[in-house]
Biotite code that builds the C-alpha atoms (Angstrom):
import biotite.structure as struc

atoms = struc.array([
    struc.Atom([145.168, 135.975, 122.059], chain_id="A", res_id=1, res_name="MET", atom_name="CA", element="C"),
    struc.Atom([144.825, 138.765, 119.252], chain_id="A", res_id=2, res_name="SER", atom_name="CA", element="C"),
    struc.Atom([148.148, 137.444, 117.810], chain_id="A", res_id=3, res_name="ASN", atom_name="CA", element="C"),
    struc.Atom([146.666, 133.881, 117.882], chain_id="A", res_id=4, res_name="MET", atom_name="CA", element="C"),
    struc.Atom([143.802, 134.993, 115.785], chain_id="A", res_id=5, res_name="ILE", atom_name="CA", element="C"),
    struc.Atom([145.803, 136.982, 113.554], chain_id="A", res_id=6, res_name="ASP", atom_name="CA", element="C"),
    struc.Atom([148.104, 134.007, 112.690], chain_id="A", res_id=7, res_name="LYS", atom_name="CA", element="C"),
    struc.Atom([145.041, 131.758, 112.342], chain_id="A", res_id=8, res_name="GLU", atom_name="CA", element="C"),
    struc.Atom([143.455, 134.321, 109.816], chain_id="A", res_id=9, res_name="GLU", atom_name="CA", element="C"),
    struc.Atom([146.547, 134.600, 107.831], chain_id="A", res_id=10, res_name="SER", atom_name="CA", element="C"),
    struc.Atom([146.643, 130.838, 107.430], chain_id="A", res_id=11, res_name="ALA", atom_name="CA", element="C"),
    struc.Atom([143.452, 130.610, 106.064], chain_id="A", res_id=12, res_name="LEU", atom_name="CA", element="C"),
    struc.Atom([144.076, 131.503, 102.398], chain_id="A", res_id=13, res_name="PRO", atom_name="CA", element="C"),
    struc.Atom([146.731, 128.515, 102.208], chain_id="A", res_id=14, res_name="ASP", atom_name="CA", element="C"),
    struc.Atom([144.246, 126.096, 103.723], chain_id="A", res_id=15, res_name="ILE", atom_name="CA", element="C"),
    struc.Atom([141.566, 127.207, 101.259], chain_id="A", res_id=16, res_name="SER", atom_name="CA", element="C"),
    struc.Atom([143.904, 126.872, 98.327], chain_id="A", res_id=17, res_name="GLU", atom_name="CA", element="C"),
    struc.Atom([144.826, 123.536, 99.301], chain_id="A", res_id=18, res_name="ASP", atom_name="CA", element="C"),
    struc.Atom([141.287, 122.582, 99.893], chain_id="A", res_id=19, res_name="MET", atom_name="CA", element="C"),
    struc.Atom([139.923, 124.189, 96.494], chain_id="A", res_id=20, res_name="LEU", atom_name="CA", element="C"),
    struc.Atom([142.822, 122.475, 94.634], chain_id="A", res_id=21, res_name="GLN", atom_name="CA", element="C"),
    struc.Atom([141.854, 119.065, 96.192], chain_id="A", res_id=22, res_name="GLU", atom_name="CA", element="C"),
    struc.Atom([138.138, 119.652, 95.549], chain_id="A", res_id=23, res_name="ALA", atom_name="CA", element="C"),
    struc.Atom([138.943, 120.471, 91.859], chain_id="A", res_id=24, res_name="VAL", atom_name="CA", element="C"),
    struc.Atom([140.968, 117.418, 91.505], chain_id="A", res_id=25, res_name="GLU", atom_name="CA", element="C"),
    struc.Atom([138.357, 115.318, 93.101], chain_id="A", res_id=26, res_name="ALA", atom_name="CA", element="C"),
    struc.Atom([135.528, 117.120, 91.198], chain_id="A", res_id=27, res_name="ALA", atom_name="CA", element="C"),
    struc.Atom([133.748, 117.618, 94.359], chain_id="A", res_id=28, res_name="ASP", atom_name="CA", element="C"),
    struc.Atom([131.006, 120.137, 93.129], chain_id="A", res_id=29, res_name="LYS", atom_name="CA", element="C"),
    struc.Atom([129.641, 120.983, 96.672], chain_id="A", res_id=30, res_name="GLN", atom_name="CA", element="C"),
    struc.Atom([133.062, 121.366, 98.166], chain_id="A", res_id=31, res_name="GLN", atom_name="CA", element="C"),
    struc.Atom([134.175, 123.556, 95.434], chain_id="A", res_id=32, res_name="VAL", atom_name="CA", element="C"),
    struc.Atom([130.943, 125.865, 95.491], chain_id="A", res_id=33, res_name="ALA", atom_name="CA", element="C"),
    struc.Atom([131.409, 126.073, 99.371], chain_id="A", res_id=34, res_name="ALA", atom_name="CA", element="C"),
    struc.Atom([135.011, 127.030, 99.058], chain_id="A", res_id=35, res_name="ILE", atom_name="CA", element="C"),
    struc.Atom([134.231, 129.522, 96.090], chain_id="A", res_id=36, res_name="VAL", atom_name="CA", element="C"),
    struc.Atom([131.331, 131.125, 98.171], chain_id="A", res_id=37, res_name="GLU", atom_name="CA", element="C"),
    struc.Atom([133.536, 131.440, 101.352], chain_id="A", res_id=38, res_name="SER", atom_name="CA", element="C"),
    struc.Atom([136.445, 133.281, 99.736], chain_id="A", res_id=39, res_name="ILE", atom_name="CA", element="C"),
    struc.Atom([136.641, 136.508, 97.759], chain_id="A", res_id=40, res_name="SER", atom_name="CA", element="C"),
    struc.Atom([136.666, 136.284, 93.754], chain_id="A", res_id=41, res_name="SER", atom_name="CA", element="C"),
    struc.Atom([139.930, 137.833, 93.721], chain_id="A", res_id=42, res_name="GLN", atom_name="CA", element="C"),
    struc.Atom([141.199, 134.971, 96.046], chain_id="A", res_id=43, res_name="ASP", atom_name="CA", element="C"),
    struc.Atom([139.528, 132.399, 93.587], chain_id="A", res_id=44, res_name="VAL", atom_name="CA", element="C"),
    struc.Atom([141.062, 133.869, 90.714], chain_id="A", res_id=45, res_name="LEU", atom_name="CA", element="C"),
    struc.Atom([144.416, 134.143, 92.444], chain_id="A", res_id=46, res_name="ARG", atom_name="CA", element="C"),
    struc.Atom([144.401, 130.477, 93.052], chain_id="A", res_id=47, res_name="GLN", atom_name="CA", element="C"),
    struc.Atom([142.981, 129.772, 89.670], chain_id="A", res_id=48, res_name="ALA", atom_name="CA", element="C"),
    struc.Atom([145.937, 131.485, 88.068], chain_id="A", res_id=49, res_name="SER", atom_name="CA", element="C"),
    struc.Atom([148.313, 129.167, 89.834], chain_id="A", res_id=50, res_name="GLN", atom_name="CA", element="C"),
    struc.Atom([146.455, 125.904, 88.685], chain_id="A", res_id=51, res_name="MET", atom_name="CA", element="C"),
    struc.Atom([147.271, 124.081, 85.267], chain_id="A", res_id=52, res_name="LYS", atom_name="CA", element="C"),
    struc.Atom([144.921, 124.865, 82.451], chain_id="A", res_id=53, res_name="SER", atom_name="CA", element="C"),
    struc.Atom([143.261, 121.883, 82.723], chain_id="A", res_id=54, res_name="GLU", atom_name="CA", element="C"),
    struc.Atom([142.405, 122.354, 86.470], chain_id="A", res_id=55, res_name="GLU", atom_name="CA", element="C"),
    struc.Atom([141.207, 125.767, 85.599], chain_id="A", res_id=56, res_name="ARG", atom_name="CA", element="C"),
    struc.Atom([138.861, 124.316, 82.972], chain_id="A", res_id=57, res_name="GLY", atom_name="CA", element="C"),
    struc.Atom([137.855, 121.753, 85.605], chain_id="A", res_id=58, res_name="GLN", atom_name="CA", element="C"),
    struc.Atom([137.059, 124.613, 88.250], chain_id="A", res_id=59, res_name="LEU", atom_name="CA", element="C"),
    struc.Atom([134.733, 126.463, 85.479], chain_id="A", res_id=60, res_name="ILE", atom_name="CA", element="C"),
    struc.Atom([133.081, 123.356, 84.616], chain_id="A", res_id=61, res_name="SER", atom_name="CA", element="C"),
    struc.Atom([132.478, 122.185, 88.112], chain_id="A", res_id=62, res_name="ILE", atom_name="CA", element="C"),
    struc.Atom([130.781, 125.843, 89.149], chain_id="A", res_id=63, res_name="LEU", atom_name="CA", element="C"),
    struc.Atom([127.304, 126.577, 88.700], chain_id="A", res_id=64, res_name="GLU", atom_name="CA", element="C"),
    struc.Atom([127.138, 128.626, 85.295], chain_id="A", res_id=65, res_name="PRO", atom_name="CA", element="C"),
    struc.Atom([126.264, 131.986, 86.900], chain_id="A", res_id=66, res_name="GLU", atom_name="CA", element="C"),
    struc.Atom([129.381, 131.664, 89.499], chain_id="A", res_id=67, res_name="ALA", atom_name="CA", element="C"),
    struc.Atom([131.634, 130.560, 86.324], chain_id="A", res_id=68, res_name="ALA", atom_name="CA", element="C"),
    struc.Atom([130.410, 133.672, 84.133], chain_id="A", res_id=69, res_name="ALA", atom_name="CA", element="C"),
    struc.Atom([130.891, 136.068, 87.377], chain_id="A", res_id=70, res_name="GLU", atom_name="CA", element="C"),
    struc.Atom([134.398, 134.624, 87.802], chain_id="A", res_id=71, res_name="LEU", atom_name="CA", element="C"),
    struc.Atom([135.345, 134.682, 84.089], chain_id="A", res_id=72, res_name="ILE", atom_name="CA", element="C"),
    struc.Atom([133.994, 138.293, 83.971], chain_id="A", res_id=73, res_name="GLU", atom_name="CA", element="C"),
    struc.Atom([136.190, 139.464, 86.902], chain_id="A", res_id=74, res_name="GLU", atom_name="CA", element="C"),
    struc.Atom([139.313, 137.631, 85.554], chain_id="A", res_id=75, res_name="ALA", atom_name="CA", element="C"),
    struc.Atom([142.049, 139.560, 83.591], chain_id="A", res_id=76, res_name="PRO", atom_name="CA", element="C"),
    struc.Atom([141.754, 139.007, 80.095], chain_id="A", res_id=77, res_name="ALA", atom_name="CA", element="C"),
    struc.Atom([144.761, 136.597, 79.659], chain_id="A", res_id=78, res_name="GLY", atom_name="CA", element="C"),
    struc.Atom([143.351, 134.645, 82.683], chain_id="A", res_id=79, res_name="LEU", atom_name="CA", element="C"),
    struc.Atom([139.726, 134.477, 81.274], chain_id="A", res_id=80, res_name="ALA", atom_name="CA", element="C"),
    struc.Atom([140.876, 133.317, 78.015], chain_id="A", res_id=81, res_name="ALA", atom_name="CA", element="C"),
    struc.Atom([142.808, 130.376, 79.565], chain_id="A", res_id=82, res_name="THR", atom_name="CA", element="C"),
    struc.Atom([139.812, 129.537, 81.845], chain_id="A", res_id=83, res_name="MET", atom_name="CA", element="C"),
    struc.Atom([137.436, 129.163, 78.897], chain_id="A", res_id=84, res_name="ILE", atom_name="CA", element="C"),
    struc.Atom([139.753, 127.856, 75.996], chain_id="A", res_id=85, res_name="GLU", atom_name="CA", element="C"),
    struc.Atom([139.371, 124.084, 77.113], chain_id="A", res_id=86, res_name="GLY", atom_name="CA", element="C"),
    struc.Atom([135.839, 124.075, 78.052], chain_id="A", res_id=87, res_name="LEU", atom_name="CA", element="C"),
    struc.Atom([133.377, 121.820, 76.621], chain_id="A", res_id=88, res_name="ASP", atom_name="CA", element="C"),
    struc.Atom([131.259, 124.146, 74.349], chain_id="A", res_id=89, res_name="SER", atom_name="CA", element="C"),
    struc.Atom([127.989, 123.509, 76.232], chain_id="A", res_id=90, res_name="SER", atom_name="CA", element="C"),
    struc.Atom([129.663, 124.489, 79.581], chain_id="A", res_id=91, res_name="VAL", atom_name="CA", element="C"),
    struc.Atom([131.201, 127.668, 77.841], chain_id="A", res_id=92, res_name="ALA", atom_name="CA", element="C"),
    struc.Atom([127.725, 128.538, 76.203], chain_id="A", res_id=93, res_name="ALA", atom_name="CA", element="C"),
    struc.Atom([125.979, 128.305, 79.547], chain_id="A", res_id=94, res_name="ARG", atom_name="CA", element="C"),
    struc.Atom([128.448, 130.673, 81.221], chain_id="A", res_id=95, res_name="ALA", atom_name="CA", element="C"),
    struc.Atom([128.220, 133.012, 78.399], chain_id="A", res_id=96, res_name="ARG", atom_name="CA", element="C"),
    struc.Atom([124.447, 133.064, 78.437], chain_id="A", res_id=97, res_name="ALA", atom_name="CA", element="C"),
    struc.Atom([124.701, 133.669, 82.331], chain_id="A", res_id=98, res_name="ASN", atom_name="CA", element="C"),
    struc.Atom([127.117, 136.563, 81.728], chain_id="A", res_id=99, res_name="ALA", atom_name="CA", element="C"),
    struc.Atom([124.969, 138.059, 79.132], chain_id="A", res_id=100, res_name="CYS", atom_name="CA", element="C"),
    struc.Atom([121.975, 137.899, 81.291], chain_id="A", res_id=101, res_name="MET", atom_name="CA", element="C"),
    struc.Atom([123.592, 139.372, 84.386], chain_id="A", res_id=102, res_name="THR", atom_name="CA", element="C"),
    struc.Atom([124.674, 142.368, 82.461], chain_id="A", res_id=103, res_name="ARG", atom_name="CA", element="C"),
])
């Protein structure tokens, strides 16, 4: 029984990755938020690093500004830059403002 649970738990990141990708592509704000809240920020960043740059921008645009700012802050510099480079200026400004407020 324990092995079955271990196998199921190890499969969850792959399922979440597919689900996150699909939710981003569908611009499903609620689903993206639920997935991001259910996995670690490191897992979100790992998955974001595997997305195309426009998908990363979509992910950041979909997230609430606080969550987007937190994710960008935790990202390595190169990934953070690609996450914000294609953003609409109003989205980037909201994320930046929230990042400054949380410091």
